[in-house]
C-alpha positions in Angstrom: 16.7 -1.2 1.9 14.4 -4.2 1.3 14.4 -5.5 -2.3 10.7 -4.8 -2.6 11.3 -1.1 -1.8 14.0 -1.0 -4.5 11.5 -2.5 -7.0 8.8 -0.1 -6.2 11.1 2.8 -6.9 12.0 1.4 -10.3 8.5 0.6 -11.4 7.0 2.6 -14.4 3.6 2.8 -12.7 2.4 3.6 -9.2 2.8 0.9 -6.6 0.2 1.2 -3.9 0.2 -0.7 -0.6 -1.6 0.6 2.4 -0.5 -2.1 4.8 3.3 -2.4 4.4 5.7 -0.4 6.4 9.5 -0.4 6.8 10.4 -2.1 10.1 13.4 0.2 10.7 11.5 3.5 10.5 7.7 2.7 10.5 7.4 4.7 7.3 5.1 3.4 4.6 6.8 1.3 1.9 4.8 3.0 -0.8 1.9 5.3 -1.3 -1.3 3.9 0.3 -3.8 5.2 -2.2 -4.5 7.6 -5.0 -7.4 9.4 -6.4 -8.0 9.2 -10.1 -10.6 11.0 -12.2 -12.8 8.9 -14.5 -14.6 11.6 -16.4 -16.3 13.7 -13.7 -16.0 11.0 -11.0 -13.2 10.8 -8.5 -12.2 7.1 -7.9 -10.2 6.0 -4.9 -7.7 3.2 -5.5 -5.7 1.5 -2.9 -3.4 -1.4 -2.7 -3.0 -4.2 -0.1 -0.5 -7.0 0.4 -1.9 -10.2 1.9 -0.4 -11.2 5.3 0.6 -14.5 3.7 3.3 -12.6 1.8 5.2 -12.3 5.1 6.3 -15.9 4.6 8.0 -15.1 1.2 11.7 -14.2 1.2 10.9 -10.5 0.3 8.4 -10.5 3.1 11.1 -11.1 5.7 13.4 -8.3 4.5 12.7 -5.5 7.0 9.1 -4.9 6.3 5.9 -5.2 8.4 2.7 -6.3 6.8 -0.4 -5.3 8.7 -3.7 -7.1 8.6 -5.3 -6.4 5.2 -8.9 -6.3 6.3 -8.3 -3.9 9.2 -6.2 -1.7 6.9 -8.8 -1.8 4.2 -11.5 -0.5 6.6 -9.2 2.4 7.7 -8.4 3.4 4.1 -12.0 3.2 2.9 -13.0 5.5 5.8 -10.4 8.0 4.5 -11.3 7.6 0.9 -15.1 7.9 1.6 -14.8 11.7 1.7 -12.2 12.1 -1.0 -13.8 10.0 -3.8 -17.3 10.0 -5.3 
């Protein structure tokens, strides 16, 4: 398991990353997004990792980082109907 996957499990807060998958399985490394309520409003929050991170040691440990702009467009399309 990549060290970044181990770290995300140990975090005391949600780690969001819509554009990182495990190379071995194609499964997402973390949750892509979440919906939080701010009073009566539903807010969509998502995380992205820059493709530059692929050059870091942790970025070479069995993960695939997809284009952040393309991924953001896809996630926003999903969140459009789920958030206010």
